[in-house]
N, C-alpha and C positions, 0 to 999 in steps of 0.2 A: 746833369749837374756840371758846372764849370770845372775845368781841370785846374785853373789858376796856374798857368804856365809860369815858370820861374824867371825867364829872361826875355828880353827883346829879341825877336827873330832876326833883326837886322844888325844891331850893334852889340848885342849880348849884355846890355845893362841889366843889372839885377832888378827883378820886379816881384818881390815877395807879396804875399797876400795883402799886407797893409799898405802897399804902395799906392800913392795918388798919381803915379806916372803911367800906370798900365792902361792900355787901350786895346779893345778887341773888335773884330768884325763879327758878322753873323755866324761865321764858321769857327770862331774863337782863335783866329790867327792873332798873335799877341805882339804888340810893338809898344815902345815907350812914346810918350807925348812928343818928345823932340823929333823922333824919326817920323811920326805921323804928320807933324806940321812941316818940318824942314826938308824931308827926303821924299815922303810919299804923297804929299799934297792931299791927305785924307783919302787916298785910293789904295785899297788893299792889293798888293802885288800878286796875291794868289787867286782872288775871286773878283776883284774890281769894285767891291763894296766899300762902304765908308766905315768909320770907326766911332765907337762910343767908349766912355770911361768904363773900365772893368769894375764891377762891384767887388766888395771885400766880403769874405766869409766871417761871420762872428767867431771870435776867438774860442768860445766854448764849444763850437762845432768842428774846429780844426782837428781835434783828437779823433773824432768819429770819421770825418771826411777831410783828410789832409790835402794840402795843395800838392800839385805834381812836382816831382823833382827831375822829371825828364826834360832836358834842355833841347830845344829845337832852334838851332842857329843856322840860318840860311840867308846870308847877306844879300841884299837886293843888287842886281847887276843893272846899273842905271842905263846902260846902252840898250838893254832889252826892255826894261820897264818904262822908258820914256814914252813909248808909243801908247801904253795903257794910260799913263798920266795925261798925256795930251788928249786922249779920247774922253776921259771921264772927269778930270779935275773941275770943270766948269758946270757939271751936271750934278744936281742934288742926289746924294746916294740912293734915296728911295725911288728915283726916276731913272737910274742907270739900266 
């Protein structure tokens, strides 16, 4: 089950369950659309994978399975990450 992490790992933008801005990789690393497009070039800084829109949990199920409240804020260090971007940004995520 998805944790539905509450913030962007890079910029700490709020990403509640109902957010249309939340993007996740296959390991559920969570970033906002702006960071995925303008900072990460659709390359996860943790695994090198790509991102997809995070689904939302139906409101009636949030009481049973609430979204996570644990914030994971680990801003990307561009000087380190640039090598990964250069390696993967022009390769389709499923082919990386």
